[in-house]
C-alpha positions as CSV (number, residue, x, y, z in Angstrom):
1,M,8.0,-1.8,-4.0
2,A,6.2,-0.3,-1.2
3,Q,3.0,-0.7,0.4
4,D,0.5,0.8,-1.9
5,H,-3.0,0.9,-2.3
6,D,-4.0,-0.6,-5.3
7,H,-6.8,-2.3,-6.5
8,E,-7.8,-1.3,-3.5
9,H,-7.5,2.0,-4.4
10,G,-6.1,3.7,-1.5
11,S,-5.2,7.0,-2.6
12,G,-5.7,6.3,-6.2
13,P,-2.9,7.2,-8.4
14,A,-0.6,7.4,-5.6
15,H,1.6,5.6,-3.4
16,H,2.9,2.1,-3.3
17,Q,3.9,0.4,0.5
18,G,3.5,0.2,1.8
19,G,3.2,0.8,2.6
20,A,3.1,2.6,0.5
21,H,4.9,0.5,0.5
22,G,4.3,2.0,3.8
23,H,3.0,1.4,2.7
24,G,-0.5,1.7,2.2
25,H,-3.0,1.8,-0.6
26,H,-2.9,1.8,-4.1
27,H,-0.5,3.9,-5.8
28,G,-1.6,4.9,-9.0
29,P,0.0,6.4,-12.0
30,A,3.1,8.5,-12.0
31,R,5.0,9.9,-14.8
32,S,8.5,8.6,-14.3
33,Q,10.2,5.3,-14.2
34,G,9.3,3.1,-11.4
35,H,9.9,-0.5,-10.4
36,G,10.7,-2.6,-13.3
37,G,9.6,-1.5,-16.7
38,G,6.4,-0.8,-18.5
39,H,5.4,2.2,-20.5
40,D,5.3,5.8,-19.2
41,H,1.7,5.9,-18.3
42,T,2.0,3.0,-15.9
43,H,5.4,3.7,-14.4
44,I,5.4,4.3,-10.7
45,D,8.4,6.0,-9.2
46,F,8.1,5.0,-5.5
47,G,11.3,6.9,-4.5
48,Q,9.7,10.1,-5.8
49,M,6.6,9.3,-3.9
50,L,8.4,9.0,-0.5
51,P,6.7,12.0,1.2
52,M,3.2,10.7,0.2
53,L,4.1,7.2,1.3
54,V,5.1,8.4,4.7
55,S,2.2,10.7,5.2
56,E,-0.3,8.1,4.1
57,A,1.1,5.3,6.3
58,E,1.3,7.7,9.3
59,L,-2.3,8.8,8.7
60,F,-3.5,5.2,8.5
61,T,-1.5,4.1,11.6
62,P,-4.5,3.3,13.8
63,A,-5.7,0.7,11.3
64,Y,-2.2,-0.8,10.8
65,L,-1.8,-1.0,14.6
66,Q,-5.1,-2.8,14.8
67,A,-3.9,-5.3,12.2
68,A,-0.6,-5.8,14.0
69,G,-2.4,-6.4,17.2
70,W,-4.6,-8.9,15.6
71,L,-1.6,-10.7,14.1
72,R,0.0,-10.8,17.6
73,E,-3.0,-12.7,18.9
74,Q,-2.3,-15.4,16.2
75,R,1.5,-15.2,16.3
76,P,2.5,-13.9,19.8
77,D,6.3,-14.2,19.8
78,P,7.9,-14.2,16.4
79,G,11.7,-14.0,16.3
80,L,12.0,-12.5,12.8
81,I,9.4,-10.4,11.0
82,V,9.8,-9.5,7.3
83,D,8.1,-6.4,5.8
84,A,8.0,-7.3,2.1
85,G,7.6,-4.2,0.0
86,S,8.3,-2.1,3.1
87,G,8.6,1.3,1.4
88,P,9.8,3.9,3.9
89,G,9.4,1.6,6.9
90,V,6.5,3.2,8.7
91,I,4.7,-0.2,9.1
92,S,8.1,-1.8,10.0
93,G,8.2,0.6,12.9
94,L,4.7,-0.3,14.0
95,F,5.7,-4.0,14.0
96,A,8.8,-3.1,16.1
97,E,6.4,-1.4,18.5
98,T,3.9,-4.3,18.6
99,F,6.6,-7.0,18.8
100,P,9.3,-5.6,21.1
101,G,11.2,-8.9,21.1
102,A,11.4,-9.4,17.3
103,R,14.0,-8.6,14.8
104,I,12.5,-6.6,11.8
105,V,13.8,-6.8,8.2
106,A,12.4,-4.4,5.6
107,V,12.7,-5.6,2.0
108,D,12.1,-3.2,-0.9
109,G,13.4,-2.6,-4.4
110,A,14.0,1.1,-3.9
111,E,17.1,2.1,-2.0
112,P,15.9,5.6,-1.2
113,L,12.9,4.1,0.6
114,L,15.1,1.7,2.5
115,S,17.4,4.6,3.5
116,E,14.4,6.4,4.9
117,A,13.4,3.2,6.8
118,R,16.8,2.9,8.4
119,A,16.7,6.6,9.5
120,R,13.3,6.0,10.9
121,A,14.5,3.0,12.9
122,E,17.3,5.2,14.3
123,R,14.9,8.0,15.3
124,L,12.4,5.6,16.9
125,G,15.1,3.6,18.8
126,F,14.9,0.1,17.3
127,A,17.8,0.2,14.9
128,D,19.6,-2.4,16.9
129,R,17.0,-5.0,15.8
130,F,16.3,-3.7,12.4
131,G,17.8,-4.5,9.0
132,T,17.1,-3.9,5.3
133,I,17.4,-5.9,2.1
134,E,17.3,-4.4,-1.3
135,A,15.4,-6.9,-3.5
136,E,12.7,-7.0,-6.1
137,L,9.8,-9.1,-4.7
138,S,9.6,-11.1,-8.0
139,E,12.8,-12.7,-6.8
140,G,11.7,-13.3,-3.2
141,V,12.9,-11.4,-0.1
142,G,16.6,-11.9,-0.5
143,D,19.0,-13.6,1.9
144,L,17.6,-13.7,5.4
145,E,19.8,-14.7,8.4
146,Y,17.1,-17.3,9.3
147,P,13.6,-18.1,8.2
148,A,10.9,-15.6,9.0
149,D,8.2,-16.3,11.6
150,L,5.9,-13.6,10.2
151,L,6.0,-12.1,6.7
152,W,3.9,-9.0,6.0
153,A,3.2,-7.9,2.4
154,S,1.0,-4.8,2.2
155,R,-0.2,-3.9,-1.3
156,S,3.2,-4.8,-2.7
157,L,2.3,-8.2,-4.3
158,H,0.2,-6.6,-7.1
159,H,3.3,-4.8,-8.4
160,V,4.9,-8.1,-9.2
161,G,4.1,-9.6,-12.7
162,D,3.8,-13.2,-11.5
163,Q,2.1,-13.0,-8.1
164,R,2.0,-16.7,-7.6
165,A,5.7,-17.1,-8.1
166,A,6.4,-14.2,-5.7
167,L,4.2,-15.9,-3.1
168,T,6.0,-19.1,-3.6
169,G,9.3,-17.2,-2.9
170,F,7.7,-15.8,0.3
171,V,6.7,-19.2,1.5
172,R,10.3,-20.5,0.9
173,S,11.5,-17.8,3.3
174,L,9.0,-18.7,6.1
175,A,9.9,-21.0,8.9
176,P,7.7,-24.1,9.4
177,G,4.6,-22.9,11.2
178,G,5.4,-19.4,10.0
179,T,2.6,-16.9,9.1
180,L,2.1,-14.9,5.9
181,A,-0.1,-11.8,6.2
182,L,-1.1,-10.4,2.8
183,L,-2.9,-7.0,2.6
184,E,-4.6,-6.8,-0.8
185,G,-8.0,-5.6,-1.9
186,G,-10.5,-3.9,0.4
187,L,-12.5,-0.9,-0.8
188,P,-11.6,2.3,-2.7
189,T,-10.9,5.4,-0.6
190,R,-13.5,8.1,-0.5
191,F,-12.8,11.8,0.3
192,L,-16.0,13.6,-0.6
193,P,-19.7,13.3,-0.6
194,R,-21.3,11.9,-3.8
195,D,-22.7,15.3,-4.6
196,T,-20.2,18.0,-3.8
197,G,-22.3,20.9,-5.2
198,I,-19.9,21.4,-8.1
199,G,-19.8,19.3,-11.3
200,R,-21.8,16.1,-11.9
201,P,-22.4,13.9,-8.8
202,G,-20.5,10.7,-8.5
203,L,-17.0,12.0,-9.4
204,E,-15.0,9.6,-7.3
205,A,-16.9,6.5,-8.6
206,R,-15.9,7.6,-12.2
207,I,-12.3,8.2,-11.1
208,D,-12.3,4.7,-9.6
209,A,-13.5,3.2,-12.9
210,V,-10.7,5.0,-14.9
211,H,-8.2,3.9,-12.2
212,D,-9.3,0.2,-12.5
213,E,-8.6,0.4,-16.3
214,W,-5.2,1.9,-15.5
215,F,-4.5,-0.8,-12.9
216,T,-5.3,-3.5,-15.4
217,R,-2.8,-2.0,-17.9
218,M,-0.2,-1.5,-15.2
219,R,-0.5,-5.2,-14.3
220,A,-0.4,-6.3,-17.9
221,E,2.8,-4.3,-18.6
222,L,4.8,-5.7,-15.6
223,P,7.7,-8.0,-16.6
224,G,6.5,-11.6,-16.6
225,S,2.9,-10.6,-16.0
226,V,0.5,-13.5,-15.4
227,E,-3.2,-13.0,-15.1
228,E,-4.5,-14.2,-11.7
229,T,-8.0,-14.2,-10.3
230,E,-7.8,-12.1,-7.1
231,D,-9.1,-14.9,-4.9
232,W,-6.4,-14.4,-2.3
233,P,-7.3,-17.3,0.1
234,A,-7.2,-19.7,-2.9
235,L,-3.8,-18.3,-4.0
236,L,-2.4,-18.8,-0.5
237,A,-3.6,-22.4,-0.6
238,A,-2.1,-22.8,-4.1
239,V,1.4,-22.0,-2.8
240,G,1.1,-24.5,0.1
241,L,-0.3,-22.4,3.0
242,R,-3.3,-23.0,5.1
243,H,-5.6,-20.0,5.0
244,T,-6.5,-19.4,8.6
245,A,-8.1,-16.0,8.8
246,T,-9.3,-12.9,6.9
247,R,-10.1,-9.5,8.5
248,T,-10.8,-6.0,7.2
249,F,-9.6,-2.9,8.9
250,L,-11.3,0.4,8.6
251,V,-9.7,3.8,8.1
252,D,-12.3,6.3,9.2
253,L,-11.3,9.9,9.5
254,P,-14.5,11.9,9.6
255,A,-15.0,15.5,8.7
256,P,-13.7,17.9,9.8
257,V,-10.3,16.4,9.1
258,S,-6.9,17.4,10.5
259,D,-4.5,19.5,8.5
260,E,-2.4,16.4,7.9
261,A,-5.4,14.5,6.5
262,R,-6.5,17.4,4.3
263,A,-2.9,17.7,2.9
264,F,-3.1,14.0,2.1
265,V,-6.4,14.4,0.3
266,V,-4.9,17.3,-1.8
267,T,-1.9,15.2,-2.7
268,A,-4.0,12.1,-3.5
269,L,-6.4,14.0,-5.7
270,T,-3.6,15.8,-7.4
271,R,-2.0,12.5,-8.4
272,R,-5.3,11.2,-9.7
273,R,-5.8,14.4,-11.7
274,E,-2.3,14.1,-13.2
275,G,-2.2,10.3,-13.7
276,L,-5.7,9.6,-15.0
277,A,-6.4,12.7,-17.0
278,E,-6.5,10.9,-20.3
279,G,-9.4,8.7,-19.1
280,L,-11.6,11.5,-17.5
281,D,-13.9,13.7,-19.5
282,A,-13.6,17.5,-19.6
283,D,-16.3,18.2,-17.1
284,D,-14.7,15.9,-14.5
285,L,-11.3,17.4,-15.1
286,A,-12.8,20.9,-14.7
287,T,-14.4,19.8,-11.4
288,L,-11.1,18.3,-10.2
289,D,-9.3,21.6,-11.0
290,R,-11.8,23.5,-8.9
291,L,-11.5,21.0,-6.1
292,L,-7.7,21.5,-6.2
293,D,-7.6,25.2,-6.6
294,P,-6.5,26.8,-3.2
295,E,-8.2,30.1,-4.3
296,D,-11.6,28.3,-4.8
297,K,-13.8,28.2,-1.6
298,A,-15.4,25.0,-3.0
299,S,-11.9,23.3,-3.1
300,V,-10.7,20.5,-0.7
301,H,-8.4,23.1,0.7
302,H,-11.4,24.8,2.3
303,R,-14.4,22.5,2.4
304,S,-15.7,21.4,5.8
305,D,-17.1,18.0,4.4
306,V,-13.7,16.4,3.4
307,F,-13.1,13.0,5.0
308,V,-11.0,9.9,4.6
309,L,-12.7,6.6,4.5
310,T,-11.4,3.2,3.3
311,A,-11.1,-0.5,4.2
312,M,-8.1,-2.7,3.9
313,T,-8.3,-6.5,3.9
314,V,-5.6,-8.8,5.4
315,Y,-5.5,-12.5,4.4
316,V,-3.5,-14.9,6.7
317,G,-1.9,-18.2,5.7
318,V,0.2,-20.5,7.8
319,K,3.0,-22.8,6.5
320,P,2.7,-26.4,7.6
321,E,5.0,-27.5,10.4
């Protein structure tokens, strides 16, 4: 798994860790086999999504650095940090930067993403204190050399059927007094004004409604799926942690956006168009086609009013000494 935006919509049908899950936002529908089963319309192939996972996490880096700095205030000197559902390792690298004395271990179920994470660590110069473990988070984070002082899970937990069981596995891997930081929820990402001048106003709100239905099906079709109220502080308490803090971090890239941000918007909307087509009406599909047509001056390729705005919420729990 990777960081992904999900019920948090991040880029909508898109990425996982990551998160991705580099992670980042919610990664919606893809057409090929992803982590662990389900039917075609809810499969997510995170390896195939690698370029988007990397670009999203890099684009959202300021918010992730804010989150890492906030965690450093609470846990100043961790010896081992685990990035659970690390995706291509972008956020792992930010933790390596924020905590120069820590060893970082990236855990993910997709080897192509872990390979990218190792290459990234080499490029950025922290490979000597970086390791990877290939493991599905439903089974915990694998065999660590020693318990983790800080475990980060960014939009990866919601890709596990039994989220409470996965959290219990996370807690087992924490040292006494260790910190679990869980990024889930937040707000859907917005790219465009409510009224874009083409089609019916409110397109993104309708896409979000269809995405929420897709997300519910995706969760129901995961192996061992268990319905869980998304009261994350209560869930942390249920697995034996003391909920100590919650904070939301804003991603605010106003218009006019950079070329990188514009390319991300094109990719994210394309994935939504492909993955959610069955749930959208003909008029909204026609509007999306115009928005994605490079030859159309009203498309996101050319518009001056494209932006990226979202909010990501982090819940922190501490294991008793």
